[in-house]
N, C-alpha and C positions, 0 to 999 in steps of 0.2 A: 635623378629623382629616386628617393628611397621608398620602396614599397614592401613593407613586411607582410608575411603570410602568418596568420594567427590560427592556432587550434585551441579548442576548449574542451574540457572534460569535467564531469561532476565527481565529487569525492566528499568524504566526511572528515572533518578536521577536529583535532583536540583543541578546545577553547580555554579551559581553565581547570585547575585542581584546587579545590577549596576544602578547608578543615574548620568549619565553625563549631562553636560549643554553645550549649544551652543548659538550663537547669529544669529538670522535671521533678515535681513533688506532689505528694498527696498527704492527707491528714487522717489519722485514726481518731475520729471525734469521740468515740466511746472508749476511753483508755482505762475505765474502771476495771479492776481485776488484773491489770498488767503491772506486775511488780517490777520487772526488769526485762528490757529487750536484749536478748542474747545474740541474735544474728539476723541479718537481712540479706536475702538473695534477690537481686534484680534480674529481670528478663526483659530485654528491650527489642522491639521489632519495628520495621518501617511500615507506614501506611501509604503515604503519598510523597511524591517529589516532582515538582514542576518548576519550569523557568518562566520568567516574565521579563519585561524590559528592565534590565539592570538589577534583577533580583532572582534568587532561587528560593522557593518556599517548600518546606518539607514538614511532615508530621509523622508521629509515631505513637506507639503504645508501650507503656512499661508496667510490668506486674511485679510488685514487691511481695515476696514470701517472707513472713516475719515469724521468727521463733522467739517465744517469750516464756517467762515463768510467772505463774499467778501468785496470789498472796499466800497460798499454801505450799509454794515451791514446786508445783506440778508444771511440767513442760507442756506448752500448747503452741499451736501455730494458727496463722490466719493469712489470707491473701487480700491485697488491695491493689487495684489497677488504676491507671490514670492515662489520659491521652494528652499529648503535648504538640505544639507546633512552633516553628521557628523559621527564620529567614536569614539569608546572607546576601549582602549587596556587592555587586561587581559590575563595572561599566561594560565588560565584555559579554554580558548575558543578554539574551533575547528570547522571545516567545517560541520560536521555531526550533529551539535546541533541545537536546536529549540529555538528561542527567542520570548518572548511575550513582546511587547513594548507599553507603554502608554506615550503620550506627553501632557505636560501642558505648558501654556504660562504665563510668569511672567515679570514684570517690563517693560512695554511698554514706550518708550521715543521718543520724536520728537526733531529735531534740524535742523536749517538752515545751508546749506552748499553752500554758494554763492547764486545762484538763485534757487537752489533745496532745497527740504525738505526731510530729511532722517528719515524714520520710522524704529525703532529697537525694538526687543523683545528678551528676554532671554527665551530659550526653554529648559525645563527640561524633560529628558527622564527617565522613570522608566522601566528598562529592567530586566526581569527574564529569565534565560537561563536554558534549560533542555537538557539532552543528554541520548541516549540509553546506557545501561551498562549491565554487566553480574555479577551476584552475585554467588560466589563460597563458599560453606559451607561444613564443615565436619559433617557427620551425624552418623558415627560409626568408630571405630578404633580397630583393632586387636592388642593386646599386650600393650594397654594403657587404662587408665580410662578417661572417658569424663564426664564433667559436662554439662548435657543437660537441656536447658531451652526453654520455648515458648516465642518468641519475636515477636513484631509487626513491620512489615516492610511497607515502603511507596513506591509507584510507581506513578509518576505524569502523568496526562493526560491534554493536552492543547486543547482548542477549540476557535472558532471565528465565527462570522457571522454578518449579517446586517439586519436591519429592518427599515421600513418606518413609520414615525410618522406624523400624520396630525391633525390639530385642526383649528377651526374657531370660532370667537366670535365677538360680537358687541362692537364698541367703539364710542359711541355717541359724536358728536361734533368734532371728529378728522378730520383734513383736509388732512394730509399726514403723512407717516412714514419716519422719518429721519434716524434713526439708530437702528437696532436690535442687541441684544446680548443674547446668550443662553448658559446655563451651565447644562449638564446632571448630575444626581446623582442616582446611583444604590442604592436602598433601600432594595431589597430582591433578593435572588438568591438561587436556589435549584436544585440539580441534580435529574432527573427522569430517567426512563428506556429509553435510546436512545436519550435523549434530556436534555438540560439545560434550565430551566425556569428563566427568568430575568424580574424584574419590577423595576420601579423607577419613577423619576420626572425630567422634564426639566423646569428650571427656566428661563423664557423668560422676558426680559426687553426691552421695546420699548420707544425710545425717539421720540415723535410725535409733530406735529404742531396742536394746538387747538385754534381756534379763533385768529390766528395770533401770538401766543406765543408758545414756547416749553412747552411740558407737558410730564410727565412720565406715562407709562402704564406697568403693570406687570401681568403676567399670569403663573400659575403653571400647566404644562401639564403632565398628567400621561402617562406612556408608559409600554407596556409589549411585550416580544418577547420570542419565543421558538427556541433555537439554536440546530440544529441536531448534535448529538455526539454519535457515535456508542458505545463507551466505557463507556458512562454515566450509572450510576446505582442509584436507589432510595436511598435517605438518605444522600448522600455526600454533603458537603457544599463547593461551589467553591469560589475562589477569582476572582472577576469580576470587570471590568471597562468599561466605555462607553465614546465615543467621537462623536462629530457631524462632519460628513464628508462633507455634503452639506446642506445648509439651504436656504430657500426661504420664504420671508415674503412679501405679497402683500396686498394692501388696496383698497377696492372698495367704493367710496364715492358717496352718494346720496345727492347732494347739496339741492335738493328741500325739503327733510325731515331732513336735518342735521344729517344724519346717516352715519356710516362707518362700513364696514364689513372687518375684518382682517382675512386673510387666512395664516396659518403657515404650512410648511412642511419641513421635514429634513430626511436625511439618517443617521441612527445611527449605528455606528460600535461598536460591543460588543465583548469582548474576555476575556479570563482568563484561569485558570487552577484549577484542583482539585486533591486530593490525593486518590489513591486506596489503601486500607489497606489490609494486609494479615498477618496471624499468621503462623509462622514456628518454628519447634522444631530444634534448632541448638545448637552446642557445644560452650560453652563460656569459657571453661578451660580444660586443659589436663595435666596428669602426668603419669609416668610409674614407677613401682617398680624396674625395672631392668636397665633402661637407662635414661639418660637425654633426654628431648624432647624440640626441638626448634619449638615453635609455631609461626605462622604468623597470626596476628589479623587484621581485618578490622573494621572500624567504620563508620557508616552512621548517619549523623545528618541532620535533615530537620524539617520543621514545616508545619502544615496544619490548615485550618480554623476550629475552634471548636465551635464558637458562633458568632452571628451577632446581634447587638443592634442598635436601632435608638434613638437619643436624639434630642428633639426640645426645643429651649429656646428663649424667647424674650429678647434681650439685650438692654440696655439703658445706655449710658455712654458719657462722654465728648468726643467731636470729635476735630480733628485738621485739619488745612489747611494751605498751604503755602501762600495763597492769604490773603490780608487784607480785612476782611469782617466786615461791620458795619451795622447800621440801614438804610444806603442809598441803601443797596442791597436788592432787592426783589427776594426771592428764587422762581424759576420756576419749576425745575425738578431735579431729581437724576437719573443718567444714568450709565449703564455698571457696576453694582455692582458685585464684585467678592470677594472671601475670600482668603486671604493669611494667611497661618497657618502652625503650626507644632505641633506634639504630644510631650509633656513633660513627659518622663517616670517617673521622680521623683515625680511630683505632680499628675500624672494621669489625666492631663487636656489638652484639645486642646486649644492652645494659638495662637492668631493672631489678625488680623484686617480686617474689611470690607473696601475694597478700592472702591471708586466710584467717579464719576464726578458730581459736582454740577453746574448746569446751572442757572445763575441769571442775573437780569437786574440791571444796575447801570448807572445813568445819561443818560438813553435812549439807551444804548448799551447793547447787549447781550454778556455776558462773561462766563467763566467757571473756575473752580478750582478743583483740586484733593482734596478729603477729606479722612480721615482715622478714622474709628471707632473701637477701640480696643475691644476684647472680650476674654473670657476664659470660656470654658465649660468643666466641669469635667466628664470624662467617665470611669475612673478607669481601673483596669486590667493591666496585663503585656503583652507586645508584641502586643499592639493594632496598627492596621493600619486604618487610618481614612480618610474619604473624607467628604467635607463640601459643602453644598448648602446654598444660602442666598437669601432672598426676603423681601419685605415689608420695604425697607430702606426709612427713612425720616430724615430730618434735621430741626432744629429750632434754633433760636437765642434768648434765654430768657433774656440775658443781652448783651448789645452791645459789639461786639468783642469776644463773647464766644459762641461756638457751642455745641449743644447736638444732638446726633444721636440715632436712634433706628433702629433695624432690627430683623428679624426672622431668627434664625440660625438652620439648621438641620444637624446633624452629624450622619453619618453612620460609626460605629466602627466594625471592624473585629478583633476578638481575636484569636490569633494563639496558637496552642498547640505544643510545641517543642517535637521532638522525637529523641532519640539517642540510637543506638544499636551497641554493640561491640560483635563480634563473631569470631570464629576460622575459618580461611580460608584454612590453610594448616598446616602440621606438618612434621618435619623430626626427625629421630632418631639421638641421640647424643652419647656421651661417655657412656660406661657402668658404672653403679654405683657400688661402693664397698659395699657389704652387711654388715649390722650392726652386730657386734659380741656380743652386749649387750643382756642379757636375758630379760631385761625390759627397755622400753622407756617410759618416762613420759613427757607429753605436758602440759604446762600451757597456756591455750588458751586466746585469746583476747575476750573481750566482743563482742557478736554478731556473733562469729564463728559458722558456720554450720557444719554438719557432713562431708561435702565435704572439708571444710577448714581444719578440724582436720586431715582427712585422707591424704590430700595433704602435710601438714607439717610433718606428721609422715612417709610419703612415704609408706603407707600401704593401702590395699584395703578397701574401705568404709564399706563393709559388715563385715570385721574383726574388725574394730574399733567399730562398732555397737554391735557385739556379745560380745566383751570383756568389754564393758561398758554399760550394759543394763539399768542402772539406770539414765543415763544422758538424759536431755531434751534439745532440740535444738530449737532456737539458744542458745548458751552458754552465761552465765553471766560474765565469766572471773575468777570466784572463784573456778572452778572445776579443777580436775586433770584427764587427759585422759591417760590411761595406755594401753600398748601393751606388751604382753608376747610372747617371741619367744622360740621355742623348740630347744634344742642343739642336 
């Protein structure tokens, strides 16, 4: 009679990793006075994210900062916000699950629709879903033999929080700030006892007015924050992301001394997850000498952050633009730089391009053009998750009609370590086996067979196989003969 002993434990498993996309848009209904839209800077932030049966629903807010020239050629700005909601269907989703969502804005476009101007942006959501679960393992079994092994199991913990970031600096000669854009990059994250410590940089780009002409300003603002997490423990490496919820940039101008003081403040939303590791002695195989055994196996597959590296590289390459640029164009400023990229697993490189807006003067008019500077930064490793920050963007025209661009690229790469565990969750007794009548059984093993493998194939207790073949060394090479003698 086979009588297994079962142990159960609660844990949190990774359910799904989803990347849905949606379109957020708003209308500038009163477009009178807007002669030309020069640049649009979007700022997207998450509002809600909840799971239901077979679906995850998420919503967010996007604020478009628009730089335009009026009918008299004067540069002006306005802001217009919009809220959006979207969903993603997946059969693995359920109401009791917890979703960690990060939003990113891509491909901003503008178009005229009658008397209105429509602003559109593609929003990409990266959603990791976790759920409470129960792990059931066989730890002992009467009437059968178990192969016991120590395995590493993962249970995930999520966390989130906010921090305030402030900075101020001098900007001599600046008359006004036309358009700010900021991108946060997490460069370091570590779990401590009861908290998660996160640090990184905010890449701030300001399009300003200096002595009557547009000019670019850049600032790299460091930030640190400690997020409370009761389940955090020292040594774990979390997967973390940050987004700007609210941003405020003001400029105080001292006309008498031609000085300007810029104050920057923002609310940074930070969140992520980490894996809690535990080692358990579980059964991975079972057999009986008297009966067939029907075993039910479970498999858990997940990955956790094993290492984090930072790569910095100054890129210089030919740039492209849809506008026709020549020596009649006087370059004034580069605004709203962002990196569009993806990780190429085959080459081990982050490949993409720096997208920015070039503001220039031609024939006395202020114009703009989108520019593209391709880059490739090798980071190596398998299973890398990357995030990229960019600053120090410049453009020049060495030959008429040909652009060359430079930028400083910083890549934060997280290297995941996959984990896969297969174990015995339950077992049932099957049909009774017919005892062998042979006095001697001979096994020709496969290369790499262990004592357990040999005993399983011979349907014989492992200790009997070991005592009958004292000269064998495991694992076997495949050239041995394993013998079992039976008394009649």
